[in-house]
Structures are given as structure tokens and as C-alpha cells.
N, C-alpha and C positions, 0 to 999 in steps of 0.2 A: 591545542585543537579542545577544546569544549567537548564535552561528552556525546552534545547533541549536535555532534556532527560529524560523530565514529560513525564506519559500518557497523551495521547490526546480522547477526546468523539469523532464521527463525525459526524462532522457539519449538522446541523437542515433545511441548506437550500439546498439544493445537489451539492455542491463543490466539492471537491477534498480533502483529509485531508489524512496525515497523522501520526507517531507516533515509535520511534524509545525508545525504551524500556532494559536496560542493567540487567541482571539477574543472578549474584554468573559465570561472566567471559561468559553467553550467550543472544546473541546481538539481538532482536530482531523487524524488521522494520512489519509496519502492513501499508497496505492502505487502504481508501475509499471511494462510491460515493453510490451519494445516487439517484433513477431512479426518475421518476417522481411520483411513486404513492409514495417513502417516506423509500420507504425499500432498508437501506444499502447492499451495493454489497462490499468483501474484497477480501486483499489476502492479505498475511503472507508467508515473509521469514526468518528462521533462521542458525543464524552463532554459528557455537561454539567453545569457545575457540583454540579447534583444528582448525578446519579447517583457523580461523581469524592465530594464531601462524606458517601454512604451508603456507601459499600463502602471497606472495612475495610484490605481485602487487593487494591486498585484497578491498582497499577504489578505484579505477578505475570501478572494478567485480561489488562491495556495488552497485555503482552510475550504471552502467551498468544497471544491473539486476535489480535497482527499478524504469529505466527511460522504461523500460520494460515494468515490470510489471504494469504502471503507462497509459501505452501507452493500452495494454490489456483489464485491470480494465475500460480504458474510451468506448474502441468501447463495450466490452462484456455493459456495460450499455448505450449505444448510441442505441444498438441492441434492446436493454427492454425498452426503448423513446421513438422510431421508431412504433415497435410494437404497442407498446398503445397508436400510436398514429394512425394507422393505415395505415401507410407509406408502411409497411411489414410486408407479417407475419412467 
């Protein structure tokens, strides 16, 4: 199994991390990011074999959805971090 298919644990340094696993044809993307407290925030998206077979442009759609999810996750964690610093409530 290639490195790109192995599961990854979230980084302990607070950086962004992602993992993709394939189980019985189901593709699961998991995105992780830690806030200043070390709490892990995550997003998960599952693609079924039926969904993968039905969509001819699935790679482009997955890339777009993962990119959007990464931005939303970043914004979510940044909001938490700013609140912890007392900049916003």
C-alpha cells in the first residue's frame, strides 16, 4: 500500500494534516488542525463507490470539496485561537 493511502495521525504541532483511506471501495478524507490548546478540530468526507462511479469529474469535485473544507477548518480554528487570545469574543 502506498504512503498516500495510509492513515495519518493529526500533527502535534498545530499544523494542518490530512489523511485518505480506502476501505471496501469507500474513500474517506479526514482533515485535522489543532488550536492553541492542542484540541483537534476535524472534517470528514466519505465518497461511496456508487458516488465515485456516477460522477465523471469526481477528482475535480473531490479536490474542490477538500480545498473548501480546508479553508473552513482553518477559519474555524483561527476563530477559536483569536477568542483564546482575547481578540474577539
